[in-house]
C-alpha positions as CSV (number, residue, x, y, z in Angstrom):
1,M,-10.1,-10.2,-41.0
2,I,-6.3,-10.2,-41.1
3,S,-3.9,-12.2,-43.3
4,T,-0.2,-12.4,-44.1
5,Q,1.3,-13.1,-47.5
6,E,4.7,-14.8,-47.5
7,L,5.6,-12.9,-44.5
8,V,9.3,-12.9,-43.4
9,L,10.5,-11.6,-40.1
10,T,14.2,-11.4,-39.1
11,I,16.3,-10.2,-36.1
12,G,19.8,-9.5,-37.2
13,K,20.9,-12.5,-39.2
14,R,18.3,-14.8,-37.6
15,R,15.1,-15.6,-39.5
16,L,12.3,-15.8,-37.0
17,I,9.4,-16.5,-39.5
18,D,9.7,-17.6,-43.1
19,Q,7.0,-17.4,-45.8
20,L,4.0,-17.1,-43.4
21,S,0.9,-17.2,-45.5
22,W,-1.9,-17.2,-42.9
23,Q,-5.5,-16.2,-42.8
24,V,-7.5,-15.3,-39.7
25,G,-11.3,-15.1,-40.1
26,D,-14.0,-13.1,-38.4
27,G,-14.9,-14.4,-35.0
28,E,-11.8,-16.6,-34.6
29,C,-9.7,-16.6,-31.5
30,W,-6.0,-17.4,-32.2
31,S,-3.2,-18.1,-29.7
32,I,0.4,-17.6,-30.8
33,I,2.7,-20.0,-29.0
34,G,6.4,-20.6,-29.0
35,R,9.5,-20.5,-26.9
36,N,11.1,-17.3,-25.6
37,G,12.6,-15.4,-28.5
38,A,10.6,-17.3,-31.2
39,G,9.2,-14.1,-32.6
40,K,5.7,-13.9,-31.0
41,S,5.8,-10.3,-30.0
42,T,7.7,-9.3,-33.1
43,L,4.9,-10.9,-35.2
44,L,2.1,-9.2,-33.2
45,R,3.7,-5.8,-33.6
46,T,4.1,-6.4,-37.3
47,L,0.4,-7.4,-37.5
48,A,-0.5,-4.1,-35.7
49,G,1.5,-2.1,-38.2
50,L,4.1,-1.0,-35.6
51,R,7.0,-2.8,-37.4
52,D,7.7,-3.3,-41.1
53,P,8.0,-6.8,-42.4
54,D,11.3,-8.0,-43.7
55,G,9.5,-9.6,-46.6
56,G,5.9,-10.2,-47.6
57,S,3.0,-8.3,-46.4
58,V,0.1,-8.0,-43.9
59,S,-3.5,-7.1,-44.9
60,I,-6.6,-6.2,-42.8
61,Q,-9.9,-6.7,-44.5
62,G,-8.0,-7.5,-47.7
63,R,-6.3,-4.1,-47.7
64,P,-2.5,-3.9,-47.2
65,L,-1.5,-2.2,-44.0
66,P,0.5,0.7,-45.7
67,Q,-2.8,1.7,-47.5
68,W,-4.7,2.3,-44.2
69,P,-4.8,5.9,-42.9
70,L,-3.8,5.8,-39.3
71,A,-7.2,7.0,-38.0
72,E,-9.0,4.3,-40.0
73,L,-6.5,1.7,-38.9
74,A,-7.1,2.6,-35.2
75,R,-10.8,1.9,-35.8
76,Q,-10.0,-1.5,-37.2
77,R,-7.5,-2.9,-34.8
78,A,-6.5,-2.4,-31.2
79,F,-3.1,-3.5,-29.8
80,L,-2.2,-4.4,-26.2
81,A,1.5,-4.2,-25.6
82,Q,3.3,-6.6,-23.3
83,S,4.6,-3.8,-21.1
84,R,3.9,-0.1,-20.7
85,S,5.3,2.9,-18.8
86,D,3.2,5.5,-17.2
87,A,5.2,8.7,-17.2
88,F,2.3,11.1,-16.5
89,A,-0.3,11.4,-13.8
90,Y,-3.3,10.4,-15.9
91,S,-6.4,9.1,-14.1
92,V,-7.7,5.7,-14.9
93,I,-10.8,7.2,-16.7
94,E,-8.6,9.5,-18.7
95,T,-6.4,6.6,-19.7
96,V,-9.3,4.6,-21.1
97,L,-10.9,7.7,-22.7
98,S,-7.8,8.2,-24.7
99,A,-8.7,5.0,-26.7
100,R,-11.8,6.8,-28.0
101,H,-9.8,9.5,-29.9
102,P,-10.0,7.6,-33.3
103,Y,-13.7,8.3,-33.2
104,H,-13.5,12.0,-32.6
105,D,-13.1,13.2,-36.2
106,N,-12.9,17.0,-36.0
107,R,-13.5,17.3,-32.2
108,Y,-11.0,16.9,-29.4
109,W,-13.0,16.5,-26.2
110,E,-14.8,13.4,-25.3
111,G,-18.6,13.2,-25.4
112,S,-21.1,11.4,-23.2
113,D,-21.0,8.3,-25.4
114,D,-17.3,8.1,-24.9
115,H,-17.7,8.3,-21.1
116,R,-20.4,5.6,-21.2
117,I,-18.3,3.3,-23.3
118,A,-15.2,3.9,-21.1
119,L,-17.1,3.2,-17.8
120,A,-18.6,0.1,-19.3
121,A,-15.2,-1.2,-20.3
122,L,-13.8,-0.4,-16.8
123,A,-16.8,-2.3,-15.2
124,S,-16.1,-5.3,-17.4
125,M,-12.6,-5.4,-16.0
126,E,-13.8,-4.8,-12.4
127,V,-11.9,-1.5,-12.0
128,A,-14.7,1.0,-12.4
129,D,-14.2,2.0,-8.7
130,M,-10.7,3.1,-9.6
131,A,-11.8,5.6,-12.3
132,E,-10.4,8.6,-10.6
133,R,-7.1,7.0,-9.4
134,D,-3.8,8.0,-10.8
135,V,-2.6,5.1,-13.0
136,R,0.8,5.3,-11.4
137,T,-0.6,4.2,-8.0
138,L,-2.1,0.9,-9.4
139,S,-0.6,-2.5,-8.9
140,G,0.7,-4.4,-12.0
141,G,-2.5,-6.5,-12.3
142,E,-4.8,-3.5,-11.9
143,R,-2.8,-1.6,-14.5
144,Q,-3.1,-4.5,-16.9
145,R,-6.9,-4.6,-16.4
146,V,-7.1,-0.9,-17.1
147,A,-5.0,-1.4,-20.3
148,I,-7.5,-4.1,-21.4
149,A,-10.4,-1.8,-20.6
150,A,-8.8,0.8,-22.9
151,M,-8.6,-1.8,-25.7
152,L,-12.2,-2.7,-25.2
153,A,-13.2,1.0,-25.3
154,Q,-11.5,1.4,-28.6
155,D,-14.2,-1.0,-29.9
156,T,-12.4,-2.5,-32.9
157,P,-13.3,-5.7,-34.7
158,L,-9.7,-6.9,-34.4
159,L,-7.9,-7.3,-31.0
160,L,-4.1,-8.0,-30.9
161,L,-3.0,-8.8,-27.4
162,D,0.5,-9.5,-26.2
163,E,0.2,-11.7,-23.0
164,P,-3.2,-10.3,-21.8
165,A,-3.0,-12.5,-18.7
166,N,0.4,-11.0,-17.7
167,A,0.4,-9.9,-14.0
168,L,-3.2,-11.0,-13.4
169,D,-4.1,-13.3,-10.5
170,L,-5.7,-16.6,-11.3
171,A,-9.3,-15.4,-11.1
172,H,-8.7,-12.5,-13.4
173,Q,-6.8,-14.6,-15.8
174,V,-9.8,-16.8,-16.2
175,S,-12.3,-14.0,-16.4
176,V,-10.3,-11.9,-18.9
177,M,-9.6,-14.9,-21.2
178,G,-13.3,-15.9,-20.9
179,L,-14.4,-12.4,-21.9
180,L,-12.1,-12.4,-24.9
181,A,-13.6,-15.8,-26.0
182,R,-17.1,-14.5,-25.6
183,L,-16.4,-11.3,-27.6
184,C,-15.3,-13.6,-30.5
185,R,-18.2,-16.0,-30.1
186,E,-21.0,-13.5,-29.5
187,Q,-19.9,-10.3,-31.1
188,N,-17.9,-11.8,-34.0
189,K,-14.7,-10.0,-32.9
190,T,-11.4,-11.5,-33.9
191,A,-8.6,-12.0,-31.3
192,V,-5.0,-12.8,-31.9
193,M,-3.0,-13.2,-28.6
194,V,0.4,-14.2,-27.4
195,G,0.6,-16.3,-24.3
196,H,2.6,-19.0,-22.5
197,D,-0.2,-20.8,-20.6
198,L,-1.2,-23.7,-22.7
199,N,-4.2,-24.5,-20.6
200,L,-5.7,-21.0,-20.9
201,A,-4.9,-20.9,-24.7
202,H,-6.5,-24.3,-25.3
203,S,-9.6,-23.4,-23.2
204,V,-10.5,-20.2,-25.1
205,S,-8.9,-20.3,-28.5
206,T,-10.3,-21.7,-31.7
207,H,-7.0,-21.8,-33.5
208,A,-3.3,-21.8,-32.7
209,L,-0.1,-20.6,-34.5
210,L,3.1,-22.2,-33.3
211,L,6.4,-20.5,-34.0
212,M,9.6,-22.5,-33.9
213,G,11.9,-19.5,-33.9
214,D,14.0,-20.7,-36.9
215,G,11.5,-19.7,-39.6
216,R,9.2,-22.7,-39.3
217,W,5.6,-22.4,-38.2
218,L,2.4,-24.4,-38.0
219,A,-1.1,-23.0,-38.0
220,G,-4.5,-24.6,-37.6
221,S,-7.4,-25.4,-35.2
222,V,-6.4,-26.1,-31.6
223,G,-7.4,-29.7,-32.1
224,E,-5.0,-30.1,-35.1
225,V,-2.1,-28.1,-33.6
226,M,-2.1,-28.4,-29.8
227,R,-1.1,-32.1,-29.7
228,P,1.5,-33.4,-27.3
229,A,4.0,-34.5,-29.9
230,I,3.8,-31.2,-31.8
231,L,3.9,-29.0,-28.7
232,S,6.9,-31.0,-27.3
233,E,8.8,-30.2,-30.5
234,Y,7.9,-26.6,-30.7
235,L,8.4,-25.8,-27.0
236,G,11.5,-27.9,-26.5
237,H,10.2,-30.0,-23.6
238,P,8.0,-33.2,-23.4
239,I,4.4,-32.3,-23.0
240,E,1.6,-34.6,-21.8
241,I,-2.2,-34.1,-21.9
242,V,-4.4,-35.2,-19.0
243,Q,-8.2,-35.4,-19.6
244,H,-10.3,-34.0,-16.7
245,C,-14.0,-34.2,-17.5
246,K,-14.3,-32.2,-20.8
247,R,-11.0,-30.3,-20.2
248,S,-7.6,-31.1,-21.7
249,I,-4.8,-30.2,-19.2
250,F,-1.3,-29.7,-20.5
251,I,1.5,-30.6,-18.2
252,P,5.3,-30.9,-18.7
253,S,6.7,-34.4,-18.4
254,E,9.1,-35.0,-15.6
255,D,12.6,-35.1,-17.0
256,I,14.9,-35.2,-14.0
257,A,18.2,-37.0,-14.4
């Protein structure tokens, strides 16, 4: 679905990622993990084509990003930013319908299919009753669910999400992450997401990419990568795993002087 070839990302004189050759297959759900400033959001924006690499390349479906016309690219990948600013008084339904524009070809106005898809996406995020609300009146968590609904309405095979659980309460964190996992498992969509909650990442992801922030990285299945010794090194704090029934629960070790 998406791959990188000897990808290099830098900020100033600092090399965040060095020689990342990485392949993400159809139906896989990846979590990108690392400390603050390790380059997670920078990598996601580069995968989305919103930032040029400092070396190497990114391909979707085997086709380098620069070769994708923008309208075609918008039908292949959807991007959820970590934060957003609502400057205009759009309604919730208008916000989600805007994600349908890549499918309009030579027409501007939305059709009945667009409205059906948008309403279904809002319902999946439990915000359909807010369809006529001004997005500027929503809470942070409600606005996040509307943003995810817009991503779902875009209906792309590849989902790139920067902290999708951000601002959500516990119940919605679990439901949103569970929905993403089901989309990968049942509809063969591919998800690549940035997150800080190890327990959520481990419970829904098939694979993990760890970034050290100094160029080093490690990629593989969650079973191979999300191990206490590895996580402790990459996150800079001792991590322990507690088994509860079939779940693995990650907790920071007490390190109080």
